[in-house]
Steps between C-alpha positions, in 0.01 A plus 500: 500500500818698575724245329285492185485878491878535545565264208334738255782756492790262418280336237432841343877563489567164334238579239624856443866410462421200283293719265772765493773245428294335227438837333866607514621167361216435257715535187763260637280220632493167323194273505612305809561819699160639399337183629685546831353846540155362419544241774594775746189697400274194536649415839457854636144506367417175682667627818303827482175304467596280794579801719174671400303186584678458833421862587133443412495185713661684790259794477198270510649311796581817697206725422203511736190524290283809509189322380222691331225412255656414164308422182674200343342590164703822497815320624476247216443779245820678608692173505393420144625841388841419648507167314362644176813437295527135601129449442518643149817312405358167615153557351350413836124501554423612855152483651425682824165439664342713773734525797432604862611789716726371779694649788861518390811683389449611140867494400558153643185364336611636164834326551323175589291487185783626281705201616216253442395631158863562402576134572202393290643701208852368553413132530274482195524211256732557203305599192175546694356833612443524876143496627468641851184539707468694826179420688356530849223360714391499864575172681514337839863417581452131566312450173807578290785431743401246770843514665476869598628552857298598806156635435585624149301217345177654632578850375384668181766586240531659162657229281695655212632264233759557229477222244713444189552252217878489530755224551390435857700295749475177696264534797773360725686830444201714599634575849865562427441746215425757771839447667769764454726446196306194380508449124345205317676584173852598400592862435564419136134401463331776702638815658438589864645490848268257677374770737172614341273237657672542837404869482146398402470275806636773729247750366212257551614411852530870589133530402406208730423289196607171342647412161554167326530359150355209309645372175590211279803499272400618154148599604529849643489620859253662736614722788239550771503779758269536800442848641294528819167678475479804728 
């Protein structure tokens, strides 16, 4: 956490001095030099996103939850407001069914679903509007995830699913996509730091839940989250 936080100030200085230099020299720059400044700007933007994501990951890892009743319906509504621009630009159709009230940390839960729905928007098929559905139902753990540890298989859970019609991924990658810095696609294809799903897993684990994904390349993906019933 401290290292990520300390990196912010030198990055701000790089950005500030680069902008100042570009402005002062704007009338003298040739096309090649302008492209160099653009590369500096793009690199600092990526680094800022990486630092922000690392700070988010660290906060989730360090924070002890103060759990209280949270209406997921309201959490999703706020999250959709935050993603409004991306939703409108992509022409996405998002369906949200009735969702439960769970014991949780509202800010972390908003971050969880923002990462999941944000990924569904990002990894949509070219030329096809995203279709995303958020649903929930009450289940017995073992009925949907037989390999749950200990006595979790006999417990009742709220199963929340985020399903999309995007590019999907091979099921063999379904475990490692939650690992820190894992990317299945090059940066030139899709932006990102490879931290979002690691944050999602940390949030779910801090709520004593479970998360996994099911997909097939070219046929969309479904992310499933189990929250214990209290």
